[in-house]
C-alpha positions as CSV (number, residue, x, y, z in Angstrom):
1,X,115.3,93.1,34.3
2,X,112.9,95.5,32.5
3,X,109.1,95.5,33.0
4,X,106.3,96.7,30.8
5,X,103.2,98.6,31.8
6,X,101.1,99.9,28.6
7,X,97.8,101.3,29.0
8,X,95.4,101.1,26.1
9,X,92.3,102.9,26.5
10,X,89.2,100.9,26.1
11,X,85.4,102.5,25.3
12,X,84.9,102.4,29.0
13,X,88.0,104.5,29.7
14,X,86.2,107.1,27.4
15,X,83.6,107.6,30.1
16,X,85.6,110.5,31.6
17,X,84.4,112.6,28.9
18,X,80.9,112.4,29.7
19,X,81.2,112.3,33.5
20,X,80.0,115.6,35.2
21,X,81.0,116.5,39.1
22,X,79.4,119.1,41.3
23,X,82.8,120.6,42.2
24,X,85.7,122.1,40.4
25,X,89.5,121.3,40.4
26,X,92.1,123.5,39.6
27,X,96.1,123.4,39.8
28,X,98.6,126.0,41.3
29,X,102.1,126.0,40.0
30,X,105.2,128.2,40.2
31,X,107.2,128.1,37.0
32,X,110.5,129.1,36.1
33,X,111.9,129.3,32.5
34,X,109.8,126.2,31.8
35,X,108.0,127.4,28.7
36,X,109.7,124.6,26.5
37,X,107.7,122.1,28.5
38,X,104.6,123.9,29.5
39,X,102.3,123.4,26.2
40,X,102.5,119.5,26.9
41,X,101.8,119.9,30.7
42,X,98.8,122.3,29.8
43,X,97.3,120.1,27.3
44,X,97.6,116.9,29.4
45,X,95.9,118.4,32.8
46,X,93.4,120.9,30.7
47,X,92.7,118.4,27.6
48,X,93.4,115.0,29.0
49,X,92.3,115.3,32.4
50,X,89.6,118.0,32.1
51,X,91.0,120.2,34.9
52,X,89.0,123.3,35.1
53,X,91.5,126.0,35.7
54,X,95.3,126.3,35.9
55,X,97.1,129.4,38.0
56,X,100.7,129.6,36.8
57,X,103.2,131.9,39.1
58,X,105.9,132.9,36.6
59,X,109.0,133.0,38.6
60,X,111.4,134.0,35.7
61,X,112.8,137.6,35.7
62,X,111.4,138.6,32.5
63,X,113.4,140.6,29.9
64,X,112.9,144.4,30.5
65,X,113.8,145.3,27.0
66,X,110.7,143.6,25.6
67,X,108.7,145.6,27.9
68,X,106.6,142.5,28.5
69,X,106.9,142.8,32.3
70,X,107.3,139.0,32.5
71,X,108.0,136.1,30.1
72,X,104.8,134.6,29.9
73,X,102.8,138.0,29.6
74,X,102.6,137.8,25.9
75,X,101.4,134.2,25.8
76,X,98.5,135.0,28.5
77,X,97.4,137.9,26.3
78,X,97.4,136.0,22.9
79,X,95.4,132.8,24.6
80,X,92.2,134.6,26.0
81,X,90.2,133.1,23.2
82,X,91.9,129.8,23.2
83,X,89.3,126.9,24.1
84,X,91.8,125.5,26.6
85,X,94.6,128.0,27.3
86,X,92.1,130.7,28.4
87,X,91.4,128.7,31.2
88,X,95.0,129.4,32.5
89,X,95.8,132.6,34.4
90,X,99.5,133.9,35.0
91,X,100.6,136.1,37.5
92,X,104.4,137.4,37.6
93,X,106.4,136.5,40.7
94,X,110.3,137.2,40.4
95,X,110.4,136.7,44.3
96,X,113.8,135.1,45.0
97,X,113.2,134.3,48.7
98,X,113.5,130.6,50.0
99,X,109.6,130.9,50.6
100,X,108.5,131.7,47.2
101,X,106.9,128.2,46.5
102,X,104.9,128.8,49.8
103,X,104.0,132.5,49.1
104,X,102.6,131.4,45.3
105,X,100.5,128.5,46.5
106,X,99.3,130.7,49.5
107,X,98.3,133.5,47.0
108,X,96.7,130.8,44.7
109,X,94.2,129.5,47.1
110,X,93.5,132.7,48.8
111,X,93.0,134.5,45.3
112,X,91.2,131.6,43.4
113,X,89.9,129.3,45.9
114,X,86.2,128.9,46.6
115,X,84.7,129.8,50.0
116,X,88.4,130.4,51.7
117,X,88.1,131.0,55.5
118,X,89.0,134.5,56.9
119,X,91.2,132.7,59.1
120,X,93.4,131.7,56.2
121,X,93.8,135.4,54.9
122,X,94.6,136.4,58.4
123,X,97.4,134.0,58.8
124,X,98.9,134.8,55.3
125,X,98.8,138.5,56.1
126,X,100.6,138.0,59.3
127,X,103.4,136.1,57.5
128,X,103.4,138.7,54.6
129,X,102.1,136.2,52.0
130,X,98.8,138.3,51.7
131,X,98.1,141.8,51.5
132,X,94.2,142.9,52.0
133,X,95.2,146.3,50.5
134,X,96.8,145.4,47.5
135,X,96.2,147.0,44.3
136,X,95.4,143.5,42.9
137,X,93.4,142.0,45.8
138,X,91.1,138.7,45.3
139,X,88.4,140.1,42.7
140,X,86.1,136.8,43.1
141,X,83.1,136.6,45.3
142,X,83.8,134.3,48.2
143,X,81.7,131.5,47.0
144,X,83.1,131.7,43.4
145,X,86.3,130.0,42.5
146,X,87.7,126.6,42.6
147,X,86.7,123.9,45.1
148,X,90.0,121.8,44.8
149,X,93.4,123.0,44.3
150,X,96.4,120.8,43.5
151,X,99.9,122.2,44.3
152,X,102.2,120.8,41.7
153,X,105.1,121.7,39.3
154,X,104.9,121.4,35.7
155,X,107.2,118.1,35.4
156,X,104.6,116.5,37.4
157,X,101.6,115.0,35.9
158,X,98.4,113.7,37.6
159,X,97.9,110.1,36.5
160,X,94.7,108.3,37.5
161,X,95.0,104.5,38.0
162,X,93.1,101.3,37.9
163,X,89.5,101.8,37.1
164,X,89.9,105.9,37.3
165,X,90.1,107.8,34.1
166,X,90.2,111.3,35.7
167,X,91.3,113.5,38.7
168,X,87.8,114.5,39.5
169,X,86.7,110.8,39.8
170,X,89.5,110.2,42.3
171,X,88.5,113.1,44.5
172,X,84.8,112.2,44.2
173,X,85.8,109.1,46.0
174,X,88.7,110.0,48.2
175,X,88.2,113.6,49.4
176,X,85.0,115.0,48.6
177,X,82.9,112.8,50.6
178,X,84.5,114.1,53.7
179,X,84.4,117.4,55.7
180,X,87.3,119.3,54.5
181,X,90.9,118.1,54.4
182,X,93.4,117.4,51.6
183,X,94.8,114.4,49.6
184,X,97.9,113.3,49.3
185,X,99.5,111.9,45.8
186,X,102.7,110.1,45.9
187,X,105.6,110.8,43.3
188,X,106.4,108.1,40.8
189,X,109.9,108.9,39.4
190,X,110.7,108.7,35.7
191,X,114.4,108.4,34.6
192,X,116.5,109.8,31.8
193,X,115.7,106.8,29.8
194,X,119.6,107.4,28.7
195,X,118.6,110.3,26.8
196,X,121.5,113.1,26.8
197,X,120.3,116.1,24.9
198,X,116.8,117.9,24.6
199,X,114.7,116.9,21.8
200,X,111.4,119.1,20.6
201,X,109.5,115.6,21.4
202,X,106.8,115.6,24.2
203,X,108.1,114.7,27.7
204,X,105.8,111.9,28.1
205,X,106.6,110.3,25.0
206,X,110.6,110.6,25.4
207,X,110.7,109.6,29.0
208,X,108.7,106.3,29.5
209,X,111.2,104.3,31.8
210,X,110.3,104.9,35.7
211,X,111.4,103.4,39.0
212,X,109.6,100.2,40.1
213,X,108.0,101.7,43.0
214,X,106.6,105.1,43.8
215,X,108.5,107.4,46.1
216,X,107.5,108.2,49.5
217,X,107.3,112.0,48.7
218,X,104.0,113.2,48.3
219,X,102.0,116.7,46.8
220,X,98.8,117.7,48.0
221,X,95.3,118.4,46.6
222,X,93.5,120.9,49.2
223,X,89.8,121.8,49.6
224,X,90.0,125.3,49.4
225,X,87.3,126.1,52.0
226,X,89.3,124.3,54.5
227,X,92.7,125.7,53.5
228,X,94.8,126.9,56.5
229,X,98.1,127.7,55.3
230,X,100.9,126.1,53.3
231,X,103.3,123.9,55.2
232,X,105.9,123.8,52.4
233,X,105.9,122.8,48.8
234,X,104.5,119.3,49.8
235,X,101.9,119.8,52.3
236,X,99.2,122.1,53.5
237,X,97.6,122.5,57.1
238,X,93.8,122.6,57.0
239,X,91.6,124.0,59.6
240,X,89.6,121.0,60.5
241,X,89.9,118.4,57.8
242,X,92.4,115.4,57.8
243,X,95.2,114.8,55.3
244,X,93.9,111.9,53.3
245,X,95.6,109.0,51.0
246,X,94.3,106.8,48.3
247,X,95.5,103.6,50.4
248,X,91.7,103.2,51.0
249,X,88.6,105.2,50.8
250,X,88.9,107.1,54.1
251,X,92.5,106.6,54.8
252,X,94.3,109.2,56.8
253,X,97.8,110.2,56.4
254,X,99.8,109.2,59.5
255,X,103.0,111.4,58.6
256,X,102.8,114.4,61.0
257,X,104.5,116.9,58.4
258,X,102.1,115.7,55.6
259,X,105.3,115.4,53.0
260,X,105.6,111.8,52.8
261,X,103.5,108.7,52.6
262,X,105.6,105.3,53.0
263,X,102.5,103.2,52.3
264,X,103.0,104.3,48.6
265,X,99.3,103.8,47.6
266,X,99.1,103.1,43.8
267,X,95.7,102.1,43.1
268,X,93.9,105.4,42.1
269,X,96.2,108.4,41.4
270,X,99.9,108.8,41.2
271,X,102.0,111.9,40.2
272,X,104.4,111.1,37.5
273,X,107.4,113.0,38.1
274,X,109.6,113.9,34.9
275,X,112.1,115.9,36.8
276,X,115.4,114.5,35.3
277,X,114.6,114.7,31.5
278,X,117.9,114.1,29.6
279,X,121.5,114.5,31.3
280,X,122.1,118.0,29.7
281,X,118.7,119.4,30.6
282,X,118.9,118.2,34.3
283,X,122.5,119.7,34.5
284,X,121.1,123.0,33.2
285,X,118.2,123.0,35.7
286,X,120.3,122.1,38.5
287,X,123.4,124.2,38.1
288,X,122.8,126.8,35.6
289,X,119.3,127.9,35.6
290,X,118.6,126.6,39.3
291,X,115.3,125.8,40.4
292,X,112.6,127.5,42.2
293,X,114.3,126.0,45.4
294,X,117.6,127.2,44.8
295,X,120.6,125.5,43.9
296,X,119.8,122.3,45.6
297,X,121.7,119.2,44.0
298,X,124.4,121.2,42.2
299,X,128.2,121.0,43.5
300,X,129.5,124.2,42.4
301,X,133.1,123.3,43.1
302,X,132.9,120.8,40.1
303,X,129.9,122.2,38.2
304,X,127.9,119.3,38.1
305,X,125.1,117.5,39.6
306,X,125.7,115.8,42.9
307,X,125.9,112.1,42.6
308,X,123.7,109.5,44.5
309,X,126.9,108.4,46.5
310,X,127.6,112.1,47.5
311,X,123.8,112.7,48.3
312,X,123.9,109.8,50.6
313,X,127.2,111.2,52.5
314,X,125.4,114.4,52.8
315,X,122.3,112.9,54.3
316,X,120.2,114.5,51.2
317,X,117.2,112.9,49.5
318,X,118.3,110.3,46.8
319,X,115.6,111.4,44.4
320,X,117.8,114.6,43.6
321,X,120.5,112.2,41.8
322,X,119.6,111.4,38.2
323,X,118.5,107.9,37.3
324,X,117.8,106.0,34.2
325,X,114.5,104.2,35.1
326,X,113.8,100.2,34.9
327,X,110.0,99.9,34.2
328,X,108.4,100.7,30.9
329,X,105.4,102.9,31.4
330,X,103.7,105.0,28.8
331,X,100.4,105.7,30.9
332,X,100.4,109.3,30.6
333,X,101.4,109.5,27.0
334,X,98.6,107.1,26.0
335,X,96.2,109.3,27.8
336,X,97.7,112.5,26.0
337,X,97.8,110.9,22.8
338,X,94.4,109.4,22.9
339,X,92.6,112.4,24.4
340,X,94.4,115.1,22.7
341,X,94.6,114.0,19.4
342,X,97.1,116.4,18.0
343,X,99.9,114.4,19.8
344,X,99.5,111.4,17.7
345,X,101.6,112.7,15.0
346,X,104.7,111.9,17.5
347,X,103.8,108.2,17.3
348,X,104.7,108.4,13.5
349,X,107.9,106.6,12.6
350,X,109.3,110.0,11.3
351,X,109.8,111.4,14.6
352,X,112.8,109.5,16.0
353,X,114.4,110.7,19.2
354,X,118.2,110.5,18.6
355,X,118.8,112.3,21.7
């Protein structure tokens, strides 16, 4: 049967607003035609989590007839005086190679990370992910920039758990005390909640049914000064530090590739992954628009998303198949609506989701 997990923020939970830290946290993300979902994601991480900066790599082609260069260029220009969105930088990256996520994450750390080692620049230049003679090189001094960078997508929300009220607080206990390294965060997959169509209601409000347990797949938060290179969309290699987990303080990830954590720690931080949304939205993302990882998950003979049975037969990950979700969990919505008051309007009975 269904179980409920609802978070009600007490006065103690508001402590996140007053806490100060001696390090900064940013997010690197590559986006493709995601503007319908971007504002909520930015409001959550900048407004509700207090993330210090976000760097978006726009993987859309853009509309040449508009002479904008890329889809988000006008948005970026118009938000330079906004109290939150001015913390967002946007780079156009219409690259269509299979390594575009690695390329974007690498550029993000090298361009905006703090005290990045020369070794990382050399490695990136060797594989074509960095050009030191480029017309748009790093403009920050070496000791300026962001200390810790999370590499996630705009359908992924960093949600603190237990007694933690911010991403900074988790990093303070699980990564900052150690020399170098990165911190892995497990996915928690949210299903379609039986929604069939798009609706202009926040994702964290529309989709509040998730899997019972986290998924073994992880994403990474990396200390910029120890960054070596991007191993893939889910992991980075560091120069001397370890990949750490939130299983307990000091825990080291045993997975050699850094892409999974089967111990499934849940006590401090999870990455709430709203990858499916409604059935029609997921079909569009997988089979029509295609994601930044290509057409993985679509059967072009039938024009539909591959089923769980087909995925198993092909030996592909089961998380590609859409699911409904079985456990009610509005944690992310509670955090967003409590800390960014403009979202509370969606709790009004007038906002009914008929999708």
